[in-house]
N, C-alpha and C positions, 0 to 999 in steps of 0.2 A: 646825729650819729653818723659816723663814717663807716661805710660798708666795704669789706674787702672781697672782691669777686675773684681775684686770682687764686688759683689752687683749688677751687671748688670742682670736684671730680665730675667730668662729663658736661660741664657747663657749655663748653665750646660746641657741643653737638645739639644744644637746645637753643641758645641765644645766637641769633644771626647778627643783629645790629641794634643800636639804639638811636633815637632821634630826640633832640630837644628843640622845641619851637616856641618863640616868643612873639606875641601879637602886640603891636604898638601903633598909636595914632598921633599925628601932630596936632597940638592944641589949636594952632592957627587955621586949621582947615576942617571942613565938614567931612564926615565919613565918606568913603569912596562912592557909595551909592548916590550921594547928594552932590558930588563935585561936578563942575563943568570941565570941559576939555582942557582949558588953560590951567585950572587948579590941579588937575591930574598930572599935567606935564610939569608943573612946578614941584610937585611932590617927588616925582622921579628925579628931577634935577637936584633937589636937596639931598636925596639919598646918595646920588652919585658923587656929589661934592663931599658929603660926610664920610664916605667910604674911602676917599683918597688918602686919608690919614692912616689907613690900615693896610692889610694885604692887598695885593693886586687882584682886582675883580674884573671879570668879563661881563659886559652889559648885553642883555638880550631884550630888545624892545619887541613886545608881542605884536605890535601892528606892523613891524618890519620883517620879522623872521617868518620863514615858511611854516606851514602846518606840520610838515615833517620834522623840522628842527624843534618845534614846540613839543611834539610827541616824544622825540628823543630825550629831551630834558625831563619830561614827565616819567618816562620809563626808568630814568636814572634817579628818580625820587628827588630831583632838584626843583621842580615846580609842581604845583597841584593841578588836578584836572580843571578846577575853577579858574585858575589863572590863564590857562590856555584859551579860555573863552573871553578873556578881558582884553579888548583892544587898547585900553588905557593903561594896561599893566606892563610891567617890566620885571626882569630878574637880574640879579648880580650874583655871579658864581665865582667862588674863590679859585685860585690857581690849582689847588689840589683837588678840586671838585667835591669837597666835603661840606662846605658852607654855602648856603644860598640865601639871598635876601629877596623875597618876593615883594613887589610894590604894587599897590592898588588892586589887591585881590579883595577879600572881604574887609580887611583893614589896610591902612596905609603901609604898614610893614608886617611881614611875616618872616622873621629871621629863623633859620633852622640849621642844625649841624647834625650830620649822620656819621656814626663811627661803628666799626665792627666790634662785637663783643659787648659784654655788660659794663660799658664805660660811661655810665650816666654822669658822674661827676666830672669826668674829663670833657664830655660834650658841653656840660653846663658852664665850665670854666672858660672854654674858648668862646662860647656864644655870649656870655656875660661881658667879656672884653669888648666885643663889637657893640653890644647894647649900651655899655657905659660910654664908649666913644661917641656914638650917635646922640645919646642922652645928654652929654656934656655940651653938644653944639646946638641942639634944638629942644624946645619944650614939648614933652609928650603930654597927651591928655591924661590927667591924673586927678583923682579925688581922694581926700584924706581918709574917708570911710570906705569907699568902694575900690580903691586902688586904681590900676590902669583902666581907662575907659575904652571899651571895644564896641564894634558894630553889633556883635551878638552878645547878649547878656551872659551867656554861658562861659565867656572868656574873661569876664570882669575879675579884677583882683590882680593876680600875678600875670595873667595873660599867657601862662605857660602850659604847654602840653609836653609831657614826657612819654615817649612810646618805646616799647621793647618789641622787636620783631623776633618771633620764636617759631621753632620747628617742633610741632606737637603731635606727632603720629600716635603716641600712646593715648593721649587724652581724646583724640578723635576716634581711635580704634574702639575704646571701651565706652564711648559716649559721655565721659566725665566732663568734657569741656562745656557741653550744654548745661550740665547740672550745676556747675560752679558759676555760671553767668549771673544768676540772681544775687549771689553773694558778692561778686565783684561789683555789680551795679549798685548794691546797697552801700558798698564802701567807697563809691565815687569813681569807679573804674569801668572801662568798657573794652570789649573785644571786637576787632574789625578785621577785614581782609587785608592783604598785603599793601593795597593802594589806598587804605584809609576808609573813611565813612562811605557806606553804600557799596563797598566791594566785597567779594567773596574770598574765602581762603583759597590759596593756590598752592597745591602740593603740600598740604599739612601746615602751611605757613600762615600765621595770624599775628596781629600786633595788639598788645595790651597797652592802654594809655589811660591817664587820668581824665576825668570829666570835670571835677571840681577845681576851680582856680581861685575861688573867693574864700577869704577867712583863714588863710594859711600862708606861710612864707614859701619862697621858691625852694629853699633848702629842705624844708619839711616835706614838700611835694616829692623831691628827689628821694628822700629817705623812705617815704611811703611807697614810691614806685619800686625802689630796690627791694623792699620787703615783699611786696606782691610778686615781683619777678622771681625772687628766690623761692618763694612758696610754690609758685607754679612749676618752677624747675624741679622741686622736690616731688610734686605730684606726678610730673611727667616721667621722672626717673622710676618711680614706683609702678606707674602704668606700663612702662616699657618692660620692666622685670616680669610683670604678670603676663604681658603679651608673649614673651619668650617662654615662660614657664608653661603656659596653657596651650600655645599654638605655634611652637617652634617650627614644626615641619611645614605647616601651612604658610607661615611667614617666609620661611626659607624658599619655598616653592614660588611664592609670589615675587620675591626679590630676584631670584634667578631667572624667572620667566621675563621679568621686566628688562633685565640686562640682555637676555637673549633677543628679545624683540628689538631693542635699541641698536644692537650691534649687527642685526641681520635684516632690517626692514628696508624696503625700497621707497616707501612714502611714510612721512611722519608729520602729523598735524601738531600745532603748537600745544593744544590741550592734552594730546596723548603724550607729548614730550614731557610736559610738566608732571603728569600723573606717574609716568614710568620712572622719571628721574627721582621723584620723591621716594619711590620704592627702592631704587638703587642706593639712595642716601640712607634709607633705613637699613639696607643690607650692610653698608659700611659701618654703621653704628653697632650692629649686632655681630660684626666680624665675619660675615659671609664674603665680603669684599675687602680689598685693601686699597688705600690711596696714600700718596705721599703728602698731599695737602688738601684738607677739607675746604680751605679758603679758595684754592684754585678750582676745585669742583664747583663751589658756589658761584664763583666768577663766570664759569662756563655757562651755568644755568642763566645767570643774569644777562650774559651776552647774547642769548638766544631769543630775547624778547622781540616781538613782532617788528617794530620799526627799526631797531638796531640791527636785527638780522637782515632785513631787506637792504638797508643802506650798506652794510659791510660786505654784502655778497652781490652787489650790483643788481638787485631785484626790485627796484623801486616800482616798476610798472608790470611786474610779473604776476601771473595768476596764482591763486592759492595752491593749485596743484603743483605748479613749478616750484613754489616755495617749499611745499611738503617734500618734493623730491630732493632738493638741495639740502634741506634740513636733515633728511635721512642720511645723505652722503656725508655730511659734516659730522653727525653723531657717530656714524660707523667708523669714521677715521679718527676722531679725537677721543671718544670715550675710552677705548682700550688703553690709550696712553695715560689717562687720568686714573682709571679704576681697573683693577684686575681681580679675578676670582681668587679667593684665598686658597692656599695649597691643599687644605683639608677637603676642598670641594671640587678640585679640578678632576 
């Protein structure tokens, strides 16, 4: 079934982005945990040669790049925390910074594509092209009954993870997110923080992804993920309506106080920045604030992550206090350009 996400009212205020990830292994090599140094280097070489037939990719060898550069890639969701710890690993990143191919993480290949909005099929189509090109050159480990063979049994079958990053203040506010977790789990889905397994939600942001990869097709998984995402969007819209109906003054006060703090503070920690910006975003959604572009607002939030912020502001060796001071200065200067209080509340 093909889902049409365009035109669904309010969707852009709930869905931030989607990611499709495919896990693959070369049949001629043992899994990464069992490879020696030479075998690991050969796998990196094979992937590099295979990608030459596609878009231009930039190679990042984890044993050669700095810890700072690795953290930058992680903050941009281009590599996983696990890959940053792998000295035999590498990543190939497309020119538009949306596709990354991680090599020698848990599997030989972790191909992923991230795109804004609920564009799961678009992400799948682009990533499938890369997968098909690599699969036409090399034999992937595959079993007729089990599908693609992976280091972790939970990835057997399609080897696919489809994730939807969502802004869910309504479901957090009323406690419904915790209540629907068992239902999602029973259906083969899970909810994690913004940076994946083992991480917490940041500023009402969570990602929902499939856990089951065996016994179904890739397209069926996309259909199921779309259905779940749209159902959660509907629940979130209802929860927001109840929030406004039951607690409008309290929410308005919270959002305006957050904006006031951000535009008048002298020091601002990263954790406080995310908490207050989440409330400003909530204020945008409810009409207390106005913005020309929600995408630009989200890009500003993403650009303030710890390592990116230090690098962009020449603060590599600065203390946390100095970072908090510069962060406050930056937010005081930029936020009023992105967001303004609606005329009704001036």
